[in-house]
N, C-alpha and C positions, 0 to 999 in steps of 0.2 A: 282527713284522718282516716286511716284504714280501719276496717271492722275489727281486725285482730288487735290493733293498738288501742281502740276504744274498749275492747273486752279486757285487755290487760290493765288498763287504767281503772276500770270498774272493780276488778279483783283487788288491786292494790288499795283502792279506796275502802272497800269492804273490810279488808284486813286491818287497815289503820283504824277504822271505826271500832272494830271488835277489840283491838288492843287498848284503845283509849277507854272504852266502856269498862272492860274487865279490870284494868288498873285502877280506875276511879272507884269501882264497886269494892275492890279489895281494900284500898286506902280508907274508904268510908267505913267499911266493916271493922277496921282496926281502930277507928276513931282517931285517925291521924289527920290533922289539918293540912291544907295545901302548903301553908307557911312552914309547918314542921317538916313535911316531906322535902320541901325546897331546901331547908337548912341541912337536912340529912344528906342531900346529894349535891350540895353546893351550887344551887341555882336560885331562881327567883320564883315566888308564888305565881307571878304572871305567866311564866313559862309553863308551870303546872296547869294553870287555868286554861291557857290556850290549848294545851294538849288534851285536857279533859273535855273541853268544848269542841274539840276536833277542828280547830282552826290552824293547828300546827301539827305536822307529821313528826313522829319520833324516829330518831336514828336507832339502829339496832343496838348500838353501844348504850344509848340512853335507856332503852328497854331493859337491858341487862343490869344497869346501875339501879334503876327503880326496883326491879325484881329483888336485887340483893338487899336494898334498903327495907323493902316490905316483907322480906322472908319468903318470897315466891320462888319456886323452882321454875326456871325458864322453860324446861322441858314440859312441865305441866301446863304452863301458860300456852305454849305452842299447841299442845293437844286440845285444849279448850278452844283456841282460835280456829283450829282446823276442823273441829267437830260440827 
């Protein structure tokens, strides 16, 4: 694997980590359970758990759906992730 590809994968991994952590912290601060969030976005609590445990990557559409459910401005999430 080339150095540039390895660097790109590290950056992607770092962003995925940040997204998962921030969404977990926000959900937790609102005292919303994984099960409740799963019901809000028509998925399973297992998917939420995998995402928060960083064993599953989120698609951008899933990030937007979760943001809407939790009342997060996606632009603000992006600013935090990039900071």
